[in-house]
ZATOR-425027 format. One line per 3 residues: number of its first residue (from 1); for each residue x, y, z of N, C-alpha, C. Coordinates in steps of 0.1 Angstrom, whole numbers, padded with zeros to 4 digits. Layout:
NUM> X Y Z X Y Z X Y Z ~ ...
END
This chain:
1> 0655 -0908 0256 0673 -0909 0248 0672 -0901 0232 ~ 0664 -0909 0229 0661 -0901 0213 0657 -0894 0213 ~ 0645 -0888 0217 0639 -0874 0218 0656 -0865 0219
4> 0662 -0862 0232 0675 -0855 0232 0685 -0857 0224 ~ 0683 -0872 0219 0695 -0870 0206 0690 -0865 0192 ~ 0677 -0866 0191 0672 -0861 0181 0674 -0843 0178
7> 0669 -0838 0195 0674 -0821 0198 0684 -0819 0193 ~ 0696 -0826 0197 0706 -0825 0197 0714 -0823 0187 ~ 0709 -0836 0179 0712 -0833 0167 0707 -0825 0152
10> 0696 -0822 0153 0695 -0811 0145 0698 -0792 0153 ~ 0699 -0794 0165 0708 -0781 0169 0725 -0778 0162 ~ 0730 -0792 0162 0743 -0790 0158 0745 -0787 0140
13> 0732 -0795 0134 0735 -0795 0122 0723 -0779 0111 ~ 0719 -0772 0124 0713 -0759 0120 0727 -0750 0123 ~ 0738 -0752 0124 0751 -0743 0122 0753 -0746 0109
16> 0750 -0755 0100 0753 -0758 0089 0744 -0750 0081 ~ 0734 -0754 0081 0721 -0749 0076 0708 -0741 0085 ~ 0706 -0731 0085 0694 -0728 0094 0678 -0733 0092
19> 0678 -0739 0079 0661 -0744 0077 0662 -0759 0082 ~ 0676 -0764 0083 0678 -0783 0089 0660 -0781 0098 ~ 0659 -0796 0099 0645 -0794 0110 0646 -0810 0111
22> 0642 -0812 0121 0638 -0827 0124 0634 -0841 0117 ~ 0629 -0834 0106 0619 -0844 0101 0626 -0846 0089 ~ 0639 -0841 0089 0649 -0848 0077 0662 -0853 0083
25> 0655 -0863 0096 0666 -0874 0102 0661 -0882 0104 ~ 0668 -0892 0095 0669 -0908 0098 0675 -0916 0104 ~ 0665 -0921 0114 0678 -0927 0121 0680 -0946 0115
28> 0690 -0951 0115 0694 -0958 0114 0704 -0970 0119 ~ 0694 -0982 0125 0703 -0992 0133 0709 -1000 0130 ~ 0728 -1005 0127 0736 -1012 0121 0727 -1027 0123
31> 0730 -1031 0112 0726 -1049 0110 0737 -1057 0120 ~ 0752 -1056 0122 0759 -1063 0126 0771 -1048 0139 ~ 0770 -1050 0147 0783 -1043 0158 0798 -1052 0153
34> 0800 -1058 0147 0810 -1071 0144 0823 -1059 0143 ~ 0821 -1053 0129 0830 -1039 0129 0832 -1029 0134 ~ 0827 -1029 0146 0823 -1015 0155 0836 -1018 0166
37> 0844 -1003 0169 0851 -1005 0176 0845 -0999 0186 ~ 0848 -1010 0200 0842 -1003 0212 0854 -0999 0223 ~ 0867 -0995 0212 0868 -0986 0222 0857 -0975 0232
40> 0861 -0971 0239 0862 -0959 0248 0847 -0959 0249 ~ 0838 -0966 0248 0823 -0975 0249 0820 -0972 0269 ~ 0809 -0963 0267 0805 -0963 0279 0797 -0974 0282
43> 0788 -0980 0297 0781 -0988 0302 0765 -0976 0298 ~ 0751 -0984 0302 0737 -0974 0299 0741 -0975 0317 ~ 0750 -0970 0322 0749 -0967 0341 0745 -0957 0347
46> 0743 -0953 0356 0741 -0941 0363 0735 -0930 0358 ~ 0724 -0934 0348 0713 -0925 0343 0724 -0911 0332 ~ 0734 -0918 0326 0743 -0904 0321 0743 -0909 0302
49> 0732 -0918 0301 0734 -0923 0286 0727 -0917 0276 ~ 0719 -0905 0278 0717 -0894 0270 0723 -0886 0270 ~ 0738 -0883 0279 0747 -0873 0282 0757 -0877 0272
52> 0763 -0895 0272 0767 -0898 0264 0770 -0895 0246 ~ 0752 -0906 0249 0746 -0899 0230 0749 -0883 0228 ~ 0742 -0878 0236 0747 -0865 0226 0757 -0858 0227
55> 0763 -0860 0235 0784 -0856 0239 0788 -0858 0222 ~ 0786 -0874 0220 0792 -0879 0205 0784 -0876 0191 ~ 0771 -0864 0197 0762 -0865 0181 0772 -0850 0182
58> 0769 -0839 0193 0774 -0825 0190 0791 -0826 0187 ~ 0794 -0837 0189 0810 -0837 0182 0806 -0843 0172 ~ 0803 -0850 0163 0800 -0856 0151 0798 -0841 0143
61> 0789 -0834 0147 0784 -0823 0142 0791 -0812 0139 ~ 0802 -0813 0153 0810 -0801 0153 0824 -0804 0138 ~ 0821 -0816 0138 0835 -0819 0130 0832 -0822 0117
64> 0818 -0826 0113 0807 -0816 0098 0813 -0809 0097 ~ 0807 -0800 0104 0807 -0780 0103 0821 -0779 0100 ~ 0830 -0779 0110 0846 -0774 0102 0845 -0783 0087
67> 0842 -0796 0081 0842 -0800 0069 0836 -0794 0057 ~ 0824 -0788 0069 0817 -0781 0055 0819 -0765 0053 ~ 0823 -0756 0060 0827 -0745 0066 0826 -0740 0053
70> 0835 -0742 0045 0839 -0733 0032 0820 -0734 0026 ~ 0818 -0744 0027 0800 -0745 0015 0793 -0739 0023 ~ 0792 -0732 0033 0783 -0725 0039 0783 -0708 0037
73> 0773 -0698 0040 0769 -0686 0040 0753 -0683 0043 ~ 0756 -0673 0045 0743 -0668 0054 0731 -0667 0044 ~ 0722 -0674 0048 0710 -0675 0037 0711 -0690 0034
76> 0723 -0696 0030 0722 -0711 0021 0714 -0716 0028 ~ 0708 -0723 0022 0697 -0734 0026 0706 -0750 0030 ~ 0702 -0758 0038 0706 -0768 0041 0712 -0776 0030
79> 0698 -0782 0018 0699 -0787 0008 0712 -0779 -0004 ~ 0712 -0770 -0001 0721 -0758 -0014 0738 -0765 -0007 ~ 0740 -0763 0009 0750 -0769 0012 0756 -0778 0012
82> 0746 -0789 0009 0750 -0806 0008 0753 -0804 -0009 ~ 0748 -0797 -0015 0750 -0801 -0034 0762 -0791 -0038 ~ 0766 -0782 -0028 0781 -0777 -0027 0788 -0788 -0028
85> 0787 -0792 -0014 0797 -0800 -0005 0802 -0814 -0015 ~ 0788 -0822 -0021 0789 -0829 -0027 0800 -0832 -0036 ~ 0796 -0822 -0046 0802 -0815 -0054 0818 -0811 -0050
88> 0822 -0808 -0046 0836 -0806 -0043 0842 -0816 -0031 ~ 0834 -0824 -0032 0839 -0833 -0031 0841 -0835 -0014 ~ 0835 -0832 -0004 0836 -0829 0011 0832 -0841 0017
91> 0840 -0848 0023 0833 -0859 0037 0824 -0856 0041 ~ 0813 -0863 0043 0797 -0859 0046 0793 -0869 0062 ~ 0804 -0881 0061 0799 -0890 0074 0812 -0883 0081
94> 0807 -0887 0097 0816 -0881 0107 0810 -0893 0118 ~ 0823 -0895 0129 0824 -0903 0137 0819 -0891 0149 ~ 0820 -0892 0160 0821 -0883 0171 0821 -0895 0184
97> 0827 -0889 0195 0832 -0895 0206 0829 -0891 0221 ~ 0824 -0896 0229 0820 -0890 0243 0834 -0889 0250 ~ 0836 -0878 0256 0848 -0876 0267 0844 -0881 0280
100> 0847 -0896 0281 0842 -0901 0292 0846 -0895 0304 ~ 0859 -0891 0307 0865 -0885 0317 0859 -0872 0322 ~ 0846 -0868 0311 0845 -0854 0316 0829 -0854 0315
103> 0817 -0866 0310 0808 -0869 0304 0796 -0862 0318 ~ 0801 -0871 0334 0795 -0865 0347 0802 -0864 0356 ~ 0811 -0854 0355 0820 -0845 0362 0813 -0834 0371
106> 0800 -0837 0378 0799 -0827 0383 0783 -0832 0395 ~ 0787 -0824 0403 0773 -0827 0412 0757 -0822 0410 ~ 0753 -0833 0420 0740 -0831 0418 0728 -0833 0428
109> 0721 -0822 0428 0712 -0820 0442 0700 -0821 0442 ~ 0693 -0827 0448 0678 -0829 0451 0670 -0827 0468 ~ 0659 -0832 0464 0650 -0831 0476 0634 -0839 0478
112> 0632 -0844 0482 0622 -0849 0485 0611 -0853 0497 ~ 0599 -0851 0498 0586 -0850 0515 0577 -0861 0509 ~ 0575 -0871 0514 0567 -0883 0517 0554 -0877 0525
115> 0544 -0878 0523 0533 -0878 0532 0524 -0892 0531 ~ 0526 -0900 0541 0517 -0909 0539 0504 -0917 0553 ~ 0497 -0923 0553 0487 -0925 0564 0485 -0942 0563
118> 0485 -0949 0575 0488 -0963 0578 0478 -0967 0580 ~ 0473 -0976 0581 0459 -0985 0586 0469 -0997 0599 ~ 0467 -0994 0607 0479 -1003 0616 0470 -1014 0620
121> 0457 -1018 0614 0450 -1034 0616 0449 -1042 0602 ~ 0453 -1037 0593 0450 -1041 0579 0469 -1037 0574 ~ 0476 -1032 0579 0489 -1028 0575 0489 -1020 0558
124> 0479 -1016 0557 0478 -1008 0544 0484 -0995 0545 ~ 0494 -0991 0533 0498 -0976 0535 0490 -0971 0518 ~ 0488 -0959 0527 0485 -0948 0515 0492 -0940 0511
127> 0498 -0936 0502 0512 -0922 0498 0503 -0912 0495 ~ 0497 -0901 0504 0491 -0889 0500 0497 -0882 0492 ~ 0506 -0879 0495 0514 -0870 0484 0533 -0874 0486
130> 0539 -0861 0476 0553 -0866 0473 0557 -0854 0467 ~ 0566 -0844 0472 0574 -0832 0468 0585 -0834 0467 ~ 0594 -0833 0453 0602 -0834 0446 0607 -0825 0442
133> 0621 -0818 0444 0627 -0809 0442 0642 -0813 0438 ~ 0645 -0812 0425 0659 -0816 0417 0664 -0808 0407 ~ 0677 -0812 0409 0688 -0801 0400 0690 -0810 0391
136> 0682 -0809 0372 0687 -0813 0365 0695 -0807 0358 ~ 0701 -0796 0361 0712 -0779 0358 0699 -0775 0344 ~ 0704 -0773 0333 0698 -0771 0321 0693 -0779 0315
139> 0680 -0785 0313 0671 -0797 0309 0674 -0797 0298 ~ 0678 -0808 0290 0679 -0810 0277 0663 -0813 0272 ~ 0658 -0815 0279 0641 -0822 0278 0633 -0819 0286
142> 0624 -0808 0295 0622 -0812 0310 0613 -0820 0308 ~ 0601 -0824 0300 0592 -0832 0298 0599 -0845 0301 ~ 0607 -0850 0291 0616 -0863 0292 0622 -0864 0305
145> 0628 -0857 0313 0632 -0857 0326 0627 -0861 0336 ~ 0615 -0851 0334 0606 -0852 0347 0597 -0863 0346 ~ 0596 -0868 0334 0587 -0886 0335 0604 -0895 0337
148> 0612 -0891 0335 0625 -0902 0338 0622 -0898 0356 ~ 0622 -0886 0363 0622 -0885 0376 0616 -0888 0382 ~ 0599 -0894 0374 0582 -0892 0382 0589 -0914 0379
151> 0592 -0921 0373 0596 -0931 0370 0602 -0941 0381 ~ 0612 -0931 0383 0627 -0938 0387 0622 -0932 0406 ~ 0612 -0926 0408 0607 -0925 0421 0593 -0939 0427
154> 0587 -0938 0416 0582 -0950 0419 0584 -0964 0414 ~ 0595 -0967 0414 0604 -0977 0417 0608 -0976 0429 ~ 0617 -0969 0434 0618 -0970 0446 0602 -0965 0457
157> 0595 -0965 0453 0582 -0971 0460 0583 -0980 0462 ~ 0582 -0987 0449 0578 -1006 0451 0597 -1012 0461 ~ 0604 -1008 0458 0615 -1009 0468 0614 -1011 0485
160> 0604 -1000 0486 0606 -0993 0501 0591 -0996 0506 ~ 0583 -1002 0500 0569 -1003 0503 0570 -1016 0499 ~ 0566 -1027 0488 0562 -1037 0480 0568 -1048 0475
163> 0581 -1045 0474 0584 -1052 0466 0595 -1061 0480 ~ 0595 -1074 0478 0603 -1085 0491 0607 -1098 0481 ~ 0609 -1101 0484 0618 -1116 0481 0616 -1123 0487
166> 0606 -1135 0485 0608 -1145 0496 0615 -1159 0493 ~ 0623 -1165 0502 0631 -1177 0498 0627 -1190 0506 ~ 0629 -1200 0501 0628 -1215 0508 0643 -1215 0514
169> 0638 -1230 0521 0647 -1233 0533 0662 -1233 0521 ~ 0662 -1239 0509 0670 -1243 0502 0671 -1228 0494 ~ 0670 -1215 0494 0672 -1205 0485 0670 -1202 0474
172> 0656 -1207 0475 0647 -1210 0461 0640 -1195 0460 ~ 0643 -1190 0448 0630 -1178 0450 0614 -1186 0452 ~ 0608 -1178 0460 0595 -1189 0457 0587 -1177 0451
175> 0585 -1163 0452 0575 -1156 0450 0581 -1149 0436 ~ 0583 -1159 0426 0587 -1152 0411 0583 -1149 0405 ~ 0566 -1144 0407 0558 -1142 0396 0551 -1130 0405
178> 0542 -1119 0391 0532 -1110 0404 0526 -1113 0410 ~ 0519 -1128 0408 0509 -1130 0417 0512 -1131 0433 ~ 0527 -1133 0435 0529 -1132 0446 0539 -1118 0452
181> 0550 -1117 0442 0557 -1107 0441 0550 -1090 0434 ~ 0547 -1083 0442 0541 -1075 0441 0547 -1062 0436 ~ 0548 -1057 0421 0550 -1037 0418 0540 -1031 0419
184> 0548 -1019 0420 0533 -1008 0418 0528 -1009 0412 ~ 0516 -1003 0413 0504 -1003 0402 0499 -0991 0403 ~ 0481 -0988 0397 0481 -0974 0396 0472 -0971 0412
187> 0470 -0974 0427 0464 -0972 0433 0475 -0976 0443 ~ 0492 -0977 0436 0504 -0976 0446 0506 -0963 0446 ~ 0510 -0955 0437 0516 -0942 0435 0510 -0931 0447
190> 0516 -0919 0445 0511 -0909 0459 0494 -0903 0447 ~ 0485 -0903 0458 0471 -0897 0452 0481 -0878 0443 ~ 0490 -0874 0450 0499 -0862 0446 0508 -0865 0446
193> 0518 -0860 0433 0530 -0860 0428 0532 -0850 0423 ~ 0542 -0840 0428 0545 -0827 0424 0563 -0827 0419 ~ 0567 -0826 0412 0583 -0825 0407 0589 -0813 0399
196> 0599 -0804 0407 0605 -0793 0402 0613 -0792 0398 ~ 0619 -0785 0390 0631 -0786 0383 0637 -0772 0385 ~ 0645 -0779 0395 0656 -0763 0401 0655 -0751 0383
199> 0654 -0736 0385 0660 -0732 0377 0676 -0731 0380 ~ 0683 -0727 0361 0700 -0731 0364 0701 -0715 0355 ~ 0711 -0706 0364 0711 -0697 0358 0725 -0699 0352
202> 0732 -0707 0356 0746 -0709 0354 0751 -0723 0355 ~ 0748 -0735 0341 0747 -0743 0338 0767 -0745 0338 ~ 0765 -0760 0348 0782 -0761 0346 0786 -0773 0345
205> 0778 -0783 0344 0780 -0799 0337 0783 -0796 0320 ~ 0792 -0807 0317 0797 -0810 0307 0794 -0809 0296 ~ 0777 -0815 0293 0771 -0817 0279 0756 -0807 0285
208> 0763 -0797 0274 0749 -0787 0275 0743 -0779 0288 ~ 0753 -0785 0294 0747 -0777 0311 0737 -0788 0318 ~ 0733 -0803 0309 0724 -0807 0315 0730 -0820 0326
211> 0718 -0823 0335 0725 -0835 0343 0716 -0845 0346 ~ 0724 -0858 0351 0711 -0870 0346 0701 -0866 0354 ~ 0687 -0877 0348 0675 -0871 0356 0668 -0886 0361
214> 0678 -0898 0367 0675 -0912 0365 0673 -0916 0379 ~ 0688 -0925 0380 0688 -0929 0391 0689 -0922 0402 ~ 0695 -0907 0399 0694 -0897 0414 0681 -0896 0418
217> 0672 -0899 0416 0659 -0895 0420 0653 -0905 0426 ~ 0655 -0921 0422 0657 -0931 0430 0660 -0928 0445 ~ 0669 -0926 0451 0673 -0924 0464 0662 -0914 0473
220> 0657 -0908 0465 0649 -0901 0472 0636 -0906 0474 ~ 0635 -0919 0470 0623 -0927 0477 0622 -0935 0488 ~ 0632 -0932 0494 0638 -0941 0504 0630 -0931 0518
223> 0624 -0921 0511 0613 -0914 0520 0601 -0920 0524 ~ 0595 -0925 0512 0584 -0937 0513 0587 -0949 0527 ~ 0596 -0951 0531 0598 -0961 0540 0599 -0952 0551
226> 0607 -0941 0558 0612 -0934 0564 0597 -0928 0572 ~ 0586 -0924 0560 0574 -0917 0566 0566 -0929 0573 ~ 0564 -0939 0563 0558 -0954 0567 0564 -0956 0581
229> 0576 -0957 0584 0583 -0960 0592 0581 -0950 0610 ~ 0581 -0939 0602 0578 -0929 0614 0560 -0928 0617 ~ 0550 -0932 0609 0539 -0933 0615 0536 -0945 0623
232> 0544 -0954 0620 0539 -0969 0628 0546 -0965 0642 ~ 0559 -0955 0644 0562 -0948 0658 0547 -0937 0662 ~ 0542 -0930 0655 0531 -0926 0665 0525 -0936 0668
235> 0522 -0945 0659 0509 -0956 0664 0515 -0968 0682 ~ 0527 -0968 0676 0537 -0973 0690 0534 -0964 0703 ~ 0536 -0952 0698 0536 -0944 0713 0520 -0939 0717
238> 0509 -0940 0710 0500 -0942 0713 0495 -0953 0728 ~ 0505 -0966 0721 0501 -0977 0730 0514 -0977 0737 ~ 0520 -0969 0741 0530 -0968 0758 0543 -0976 0750
241> 0543 -0972 0735 0556 -0984 0737 0565 -0973 0730 ~ 0580 -0977 0727 0588 -0960 0722 0589 -0966 0708 ~ 0590 -0951 0703 0590 -0950 0692 0602 -0955 0681
244> 0614 -0959 0689 0627 -0964 0688 0623 -0977 0685 ~ 0624 -0984 0668 0626 -0998 0665 0631 -1002 0656 ~ 0633 -1010 0651 0640 -1018 0640 0630 -1017 0630
247> 0635 -1019 0616 0626 -1021 0607 0629 -1021 0591 ~ 0632 -1032 0586 0638 -1034 0576 0630 -1033 0563 ~ 0635 -1027 0551 0625 -1025 0537 0624 -1038 0532
250> 0612 -1038 0524 0603 -1030 0528 0588 -1026 0536 ~ 0589 -1022 0538 0573 -1015 0544 0563 -1025 0540 ~ 0558 -1037 0544 0554 -1039 0537 0538 -1044 0547
253> 0525 -1048 0542 0514 -1046 0553 0520 -1057 0565 ~ 0525 -1068 0560 0533 -1077 0567 0540 -1070 0581 ~ 0545 -1068 0575 0552 -1059 0587 0550 -1046 0595
256> 0544 -1039 0585 0538 -1028 0597 0525 -1031 0609 ~ 0520 -1045 0605 0512 -1051 0615 0519 -1050 0625
END
């Protein structure tokens, strides 16, 4: 999120001074939010945090640009503009607001395919590959978005194949540590993982054409579970059993056996 925020801020302030660079930005975290107005604040859900932050930054930059427009001129540096603005009594502090009604008003499409091998004796699963194509609109930062997509996918792998809550008769969680509750490790991730962002010739998403890149990708992780279930079906068929059977996630070694 910080990377995209810095990019958006740099882009917005270069409208005021073309020589403005990211190195000139300093992030300051308020010591208290006691006097902060929470009106219109959105939660960090649905993977739209980056877009809401960028939207507010661009709004603040637009307000600052209007305030300083009379001090700007072709070839005039950022420092010169600010010096003139200070002498002219301009308001250099601006607050940006996110338009919650429009920030995530778009559709997003993606597809994924998992290839797995199972050992019917031990119940172990090897994920050989996962191929994914993803509609991120006009990505604010492809490297960051691909990392988000890969992380969401591995989180879904844990849900599909590994992470299972065990509770006692009293409802108390038994496997409440990593000794018994297994999350994905380096040996669980796909041997080959390919993520491709779809090209976007006509961006229609409201915040610079960018679309969310976190939770939507997690939905594709169900392919891990269904690939394992399909493999079990073939093993059952070899034994003269029906390929149609019920199985709940996660597809853990115990359930595969």
